[in-house]
C-alpha positions as CSV (number, residue, x, y, z in Angstrom):
1,M,112.6,223.4,9.4
2,K,111.5,226.6,7.7
3,K,113.8,229.6,7.9
4,T,112.4,232.9,9.1
5,I,113.0,236.3,7.5
6,W,112.5,239.5,9.5
7,V,111.9,242.7,7.7
8,I,112.3,245.7,10.0
9,N,110.6,248.7,8.1
10,Q,108.6,251.2,10.1
11,T,106.7,252.3,7.0
12,A,105.8,248.8,5.6
13,G,102.1,248.3,4.8
14,T,99.6,245.7,3.7
15,L,97.5,245.9,0.6
16,D,94.8,247.5,2.8
17,S,97.2,250.2,3.9
18,G,97.3,251.7,0.5
19,W,101.0,252.4,0.7
20,G,104.3,250.7,1.4
21,E,103.5,247.2,0.0
22,R,107.1,246.5,-1.3
23,H,108.0,243.9,1.3
24,L,104.6,242.3,1.3
25,M,105.0,241.7,-2.4
26,F,108.5,240.2,-1.9
27,A,107.2,238.1,0.9
28,K,104.6,236.5,-1.3
29,N,107.4,235.2,-3.4
30,W,109.7,234.3,-0.5
31,V,106.9,232.1,1.0
32,K,106.9,230.1,-2.2
33,K,110.6,229.3,-1.6
34,G,109.8,227.9,1.9
35,Y,110.4,230.9,4.1
36,D,108.2,232.3,6.9
37,V,108.2,236.1,6.8
38,K,107.6,238.5,9.6
39,I,107.3,242.2,8.7
40,I,107.9,244.6,11.6
41,S,106.3,248.0,11.0
42,G,105.0,251.0,12.9
43,S,101.3,251.2,14.0
44,Y,100.9,254.6,12.5
45,N,102.0,256.0,9.1
46,H,100.7,259.3,7.8
47,L,100.9,258.0,4.2
48,F,98.6,255.0,4.9
49,K,95.0,255.4,3.6
50,N,93.9,252.9,6.3
51,Q,95.8,252.6,9.6
52,P,96.2,249.0,11.0
53,L,93.9,247.9,13.8
54,V,96.1,247.5,16.9
55,S,95.6,246.7,20.6
56,N,96.9,248.9,23.4
57,K,99.9,246.5,23.8
58,M,103.3,247.3,22.6
59,F,103.1,244.7,19.8
60,T,100.1,243.4,17.7
61,I,100.7,240.3,15.5
62,Q,98.5,240.3,12.4
63,P,98.7,237.2,10.1
64,V,97.9,238.5,6.5
65,E,98.2,235.2,4.7
66,K,99.9,231.8,5.0
67,G,103.5,232.3,6.0
68,I,103.3,236.1,6.3
69,S,102.6,238.1,9.4
70,F,102.9,241.8,10.4
71,C,104.1,242.8,13.8
72,W,102.8,246.3,14.4
73,V,104.9,248.2,16.9
74,K,102.8,250.7,18.9
75,T,104.0,254.2,17.8
76,P,102.4,257.6,18.3
77,K,100.6,259.6,15.7
78,Y,102.5,262.5,14.0
79,Y,102.1,265.0,11.2
80,D,104.0,264.9,7.9
81,G,107.3,265.7,9.5
82,G,109.1,267.5,12.2
83,Y,110.0,266.4,15.7
84,R,106.9,264.3,16.3
85,K,107.9,262.0,13.4
86,F,111.5,261.9,14.7
87,W,110.1,260.9,18.1
88,S,108.0,258.2,16.5
89,N,111.2,256.9,14.8
90,F,113.1,256.9,18.1
91,L,110.3,255.0,20.0
92,F,110.0,252.4,17.2
93,T,113.7,251.7,17.3
94,L,113.7,251.5,21.1
95,K,110.7,249.1,21.2
96,V,112.0,246.8,18.5
97,F,114.7,245.7,21.0
98,F,111.9,244.0,22.9
99,L,110.2,242.1,20.1
100,P,108.3,239.0,21.1
101,I,110.8,236.5,19.8
102,K,108.7,233.4,20.7
103,K,105.9,234.6,18.5
104,L,108.1,235.8,15.6
105,G,110.6,233.0,15.5
106,K,114.4,233.3,15.3
107,P,115.5,234.8,12.0
108,S,118.1,233.5,9.7
109,D,118.0,236.7,7.7
110,I,117.2,240.2,8.8
111,I,116.4,243.1,6.4
112,V,116.5,246.6,7.8
113,S,114.8,249.0,5.3
114,S,115.5,252.7,5.5
115,M,114.2,255.4,5.9
116,P,114.3,255.7,9.0
117,I,117.8,254.2,9.3
118,F,118.0,254.1,13.1
119,P,116.7,250.5,13.3
120,I,120.0,249.3,11.8
121,I,121.0,249.2,15.5
122,N,118.3,246.7,16.1
123,G,119.3,244.7,13.1
124,Y,122.9,244.5,14.2
125,F,121.9,243.5,17.7
126,F,119.7,240.7,16.4
127,K,122.4,239.6,13.9
128,L,124.8,239.0,16.7
129,R,122.2,237.4,18.9
130,F,120.9,234.9,16.3
131,K,123.9,234.7,14.1
132,A,121.7,235.9,11.3
133,Q,122.6,237.5,8.0
134,L,122.0,241.3,8.0
135,I,120.8,243.1,4.9
136,V,120.4,246.9,4.8
137,E,118.0,248.2,2.2
138,I,118.4,251.9,1.2
139,R,115.3,253.4,-0.4
140,D,116.5,257.0,-0.1
141,L,120.0,258.4,0.5
142,W,120.1,260.0,3.9
143,P,121.5,262.4,4.9
144,L,121.8,263.6,1.3
145,T,118.1,264.0,1.0
146,P,117.7,266.8,3.6
147,I,121.0,268.3,2.5
148,H,119.9,268.7,-1.1
149,L,116.2,269.2,-0.7
150,K,116.0,271.3,2.4
151,G,119.4,273.0,2.5
152,Y,120.6,271.4,5.8
153,S,124.3,272.1,6.7
154,L,126.8,269.3,6.9
155,K,127.3,270.5,10.5
156,H,123.7,270.2,11.5
157,P,123.3,267.8,14.4
158,L,120.6,265.8,12.6
159,I,122.9,265.4,9.5
160,I,125.8,264.3,11.7
161,I,123.7,261.7,13.6
162,V,122.1,260.3,10.5
163,G,125.5,260.2,8.7
164,W,126.9,258.1,11.6
165,F,124.0,255.6,11.3
166,E,124.5,255.5,7.5
167,K,128.2,254.5,7.9
168,F,127.4,252.0,10.6
169,A,124.7,250.4,8.3
170,Y,126.9,250.1,5.3
171,R,129.9,248.7,7.2
172,K,128.1,246.3,9.6
173,S,125.7,244.7,7.1
174,D,126.5,241.6,5.1
175,S,124.7,243.0,2.0
176,I,123.4,246.4,0.8
177,V,120.3,246.6,-1.3
178,S,119.8,249.9,-3.1
179,L,116.7,250.9,-5.0
180,L,118.8,253.6,-6.7
181,P,120.7,252.2,-9.7
182,N,123.3,255.0,-9.8
183,A,124.2,254.9,-6.1
184,V,127.0,252.4,-6.5
185,P,130.0,254.8,-6.2
186,Y,128.5,256.7,-3.2
187,I,127.6,253.6,-1.2
188,N,130.8,251.7,-2.1
189,A,133.0,254.7,-1.0
190,I,131.4,254.3,2.5
191,S,131.1,250.6,2.8
192,K,134.6,249.9,1.5
193,D,133.3,246.6,0.1
194,P,131.9,246.8,-3.5
195,S,130.8,243.1,-3.3
196,K,128.0,244.1,-0.9
197,F,126.1,246.3,-3.3
198,H,123.0,244.9,-5.1
199,W,120.4,246.9,-7.1
200,I,116.9,245.7,-6.5
201,P,114.4,248.4,-7.6
202,N,110.8,248.7,-6.8
203,G,108.4,246.5,-8.8
204,I,104.9,245.5,-9.5
205,D,102.9,242.4,-9.6
206,E,100.0,242.7,-12.0
207,N,98.3,239.6,-10.6
208,L,98.0,241.2,-7.2
209,L,96.5,244.4,-8.4
210,E,92.8,244.8,-8.1
211,K,91.0,247.2,-10.4
212,E,88.4,248.5,-8.0
213,A,85.7,250.8,-9.3
214,L,85.7,254.4,-8.5
215,S,82.9,256.0,-6.6
216,Q,80.5,258.0,-8.7
217,S,81.5,261.2,-6.9
218,I,85.1,260.8,-8.1
219,I,84.0,259.9,-11.6
220,N,81.9,263.0,-11.7
221,Q,85.0,265.1,-10.9
222,I,87.0,263.9,-13.9
223,P,86.3,266.1,-16.9
224,K,84.8,264.6,-20.0
225,N,86.0,265.1,-23.5
226,K,89.2,266.8,-22.4
227,F,92.9,266.0,-23.0
228,I,93.9,265.2,-19.4
229,I,97.4,265.5,-18.0
230,A,97.4,264.0,-14.5
231,Y,99.5,263.5,-11.3
232,T,98.6,260.9,-8.7
233,G,100.3,260.5,-5.4
234,T,101.7,262.5,-2.5
235,M,101.9,266.2,-2.9
236,G,105.2,267.0,-1.2
237,M,108.4,268.9,-1.8
238,A,110.3,266.2,-3.7
239,N,107.7,266.2,-6.5
240,A,108.2,269.8,-7.6
241,L,104.5,270.2,-8.3
242,E,104.5,274.0,-8.0
243,Y,105.9,274.0,-11.6
244,F,103.1,271.6,-12.7
245,V,100.4,273.9,-11.4
246,E,102.2,276.9,-12.9
247,A,102.1,275.1,-16.3
248,S,98.3,274.9,-15.8
249,K,98.2,278.7,-15.8
250,I,100.3,278.9,-18.9
251,L,97.9,276.6,-20.7
252,S,94.7,278.1,-19.3
253,N,93.7,279.3,-22.8
254,Y,93.4,275.7,-24.1
255,N,89.9,274.8,-23.3
256,D,90.3,271.2,-24.1
257,I,93.4,270.6,-21.9
258,H,92.7,269.8,-18.3
259,F,95.0,269.1,-15.3
260,V,94.0,266.6,-12.6
261,M,95.8,266.0,-9.3
262,V,94.9,262.9,-7.3
263,G,96.1,262.4,-3.7
264,D,97.0,264.2,-0.5
265,G,100.0,265.8,1.1
266,Y,101.1,268.8,3.1
267,L,101.5,270.9,0.0
268,K,98.1,270.3,-1.3
269,P,96.4,273.3,0.4
270,E,99.1,275.6,-1.0
271,L,98.7,274.2,-4.5
272,Q,95.0,274.6,-4.3
273,K,95.4,278.2,-3.2
274,Q,97.8,278.9,-6.1
275,T,95.2,277.7,-8.6
276,S,92.1,279.2,-6.9
277,G,89.7,280.5,-9.6
278,Q,91.1,278.4,-12.4
279,N,88.7,276.1,-14.3
280,N,91.3,273.9,-16.0
281,I,92.6,272.0,-12.9
282,T,90.8,269.6,-10.6
283,F,92.0,268.2,-7.2
284,I,90.7,264.8,-6.2
285,E,91.1,263.2,-2.8
286,K,93.4,260.2,-2.2
287,I,92.1,256.9,-3.5
288,S,92.9,253.3,-2.5
289,K,95.8,251.4,-4.1
290,A,93.2,249.1,-5.7
291,Q,91.6,252.1,-7.5
292,V,94.8,253.5,-9.0
293,Q,94.7,251.6,-12.3
294,T,91.1,252.4,-12.7
295,V,91.6,256.2,-12.3
296,L,94.6,256.1,-14.6
297,S,92.5,254.7,-17.4
298,Y,90.7,258.1,-17.6
299,F,94.0,260.1,-18.3
300,D,95.9,260.8,-21.5
301,V,99.3,261.6,-20.0
302,C,100.7,261.2,-16.5
303,F,103.2,263.5,-14.9
304,I,106.3,263.0,-12.7
305,G,108.2,266.0,-11.4
306,R,111.5,266.4,-9.7
307,N,113.7,269.2,-8.4
308,N,116.9,270.2,-10.1
309,T,119.3,268.7,-7.6
310,P,122.3,266.4,-7.7
311,L,120.4,264.1,-5.3
312,F,118.5,262.5,-8.1
313,D,121.7,261.8,-10.1
314,F,121.9,258.6,-8.0
315,G,118.7,257.4,-9.7
316,V,115.1,256.9,-8.7
317,S,112.7,254.0,-8.1
318,S,109.4,255.5,-7.5
319,N,106.3,253.2,-7.6
320,K,104.6,256.0,-9.5
321,Y,106.5,255.0,-12.6
322,F,105.3,251.5,-12.4
323,D,101.7,252.3,-11.8
324,Y,101.7,254.7,-14.7
325,M,103.5,252.2,-17.0
326,L,101.2,249.3,-16.1
327,S,98.3,251.4,-17.1
328,K,99.8,251.9,-20.6
329,T,99.7,255.7,-20.1
330,P,102.6,257.8,-21.7
331,I,104.6,259.8,-19.2
332,L,105.8,263.4,-19.0
333,V,108.9,263.7,-16.7
334,S,110.2,267.0,-15.5
335,S,113.8,266.1,-14.5
336,N,117.4,265.9,-15.4
337,L,118.4,262.9,-17.5
338,I,119.2,260.2,-14.9
339,N,118.5,257.0,-16.8
340,D,115.1,256.5,-15.2
341,P,112.5,254.0,-16.4
342,V,110.9,256.4,-18.9
343,E,114.3,257.1,-20.6
344,R,115.2,253.4,-20.6
345,S,111.8,252.3,-22.1
346,Q,111.2,255.4,-24.3
347,C,107.6,255.5,-23.0
348,G,107.4,259.3,-22.7
349,I,109.1,262.7,-22.8
350,T,111.6,264.2,-20.4
351,V,111.9,268.0,-20.1
352,K,114.2,270.0,-17.9
353,P,113.2,270.4,-14.2
354,E,111.9,273.4,-12.4
355,S,110.4,275.0,-15.5
356,A,106.7,275.5,-15.9
357,Q,107.3,276.5,-19.5
358,T,109.0,273.3,-20.5
359,I,106.3,271.3,-18.8
360,A,103.7,273.2,-20.8
361,D,105.7,272.6,-24.0
362,G,105.9,268.9,-23.2
363,I,102.1,268.7,-22.7
364,L,101.6,270.4,-26.0
365,T,103.9,267.9,-27.7
366,F,101.8,265.1,-26.4
367,Y,98.6,267.0,-27.2
368,N,99.7,267.3,-30.8
369,L,100.9,263.7,-31.2
370,P,98.6,261.3,-33.0
371,L,96.8,258.9,-30.7
372,A,98.6,256.0,-32.3
373,E,101.9,257.4,-31.3
374,R,100.8,257.9,-27.7
375,K,99.5,254.4,-27.6
376,K,102.8,253.1,-28.9
377,M,104.5,254.8,-26.0
378,G,102.0,253.2,-23.6
379,E,102.7,249.8,-25.0
380,K,106.4,250.3,-24.5
381,A,105.8,251.3,-20.9
382,Y,103.7,248.2,-20.2
383,D,106.2,245.7,-21.9
384,Y,109.1,247.3,-20.0
385,V,107.6,247.2,-16.5
386,K,106.4,243.6,-16.9
387,K,109.8,242.5,-18.0
388,Y,112.2,244.4,-15.7
389,H,110.1,245.3,-12.7
390,N,108.2,242.1,-12.0
391,F,108.3,241.2,-8.3
392,T,108.7,237.5,-9.1
393,V,111.9,238.3,-11.0
394,L,113.2,240.8,-8.5
395,S,112.6,238.5,-5.5
396,E,115.0,236.0,-7.0
397,T,117.9,238.5,-6.6
398,Y,116.9,238.8,-2.9
399,N,116.8,235.0,-2.6
400,S,120.4,234.8,-3.7
401,L,121.4,237.0,-0.7
402,F,119.7,234.9,2.0
403,K,121.6,232.2,4.0
404,N,121.7,228.9,2.2
405,E,123.1,226.6,4.9
């Protein structure tokens, strides 16, 4: 009899969603090991390019391929943040207690992936009910994220509540999976059991990535015969993009250097306003996941930005790295040195964070490098991501955590 894995992750998506495919990628490998996989996600996610088609019922079951189904939990629409998103998180957690067990099958292993962290309550409830193994997966460290990025006080009610859930998750789970390589001391100090910790970063499966053509309207927006430094992805606070656009002003006298920003996000209008009237920066709308590798082929260097905060000392595992690296594009990182994939693979340059001038200097360093040197960096990136961030390899670590009896 096949065993069933439940993944409870409100932000999990399909390939069509254009975001949040981590657990689908793992599931493709788990199915090969004989598991059935049910991914329980919210019916609305502001980061999705395409929202799932759901009924008016509380749950919509969508088979995506043999052995893998999504269970979409009906949740309300919300904006990028604020109380509406918190309300969506609360309703998702409440409704998950009433999952259609007969349709999903009894789980032998339950993965609760945070953020949000509230469904750890669901996971623990089902662990006791089905005598299942409970794995908590931490993609971001909360409540540290709002403390460091938004200045929340340790005494803020939200911080106290999330902190309680965090402690509960680490102590009641059988295993803890972290995407952040340097989070070991922080998590172990709370869990009190170092044997629980396992680092399983984000990854990529080249065989599952399509290279869909861009529309002619997007191609027409990409400058020709320019040295292009580009950012693709969400334009939000954690990406420190204000310094990137400021660097575009510093380099505005270089007629053959052009900045491109691909994607959406709540800061996009403000960034566009800051660069109004400039002719060396172009904003392009969000594209599908299948088009990412295609658009990256037009760029000379890709950019990753981060704030100067202790939060990132715990490490990072952004999919942006792996998209960039798979495209064989060298990377400019504005960050403290935190042993990230660019440092480990030597596929780019790291400059200090929150400094438009050092970003501009880094761009000029790339600009003056011979093409052969940039290509060598790109090859290092490609080789590294295929070797260390392959989903087939990463899924084996997860397999070792599942129940064997």
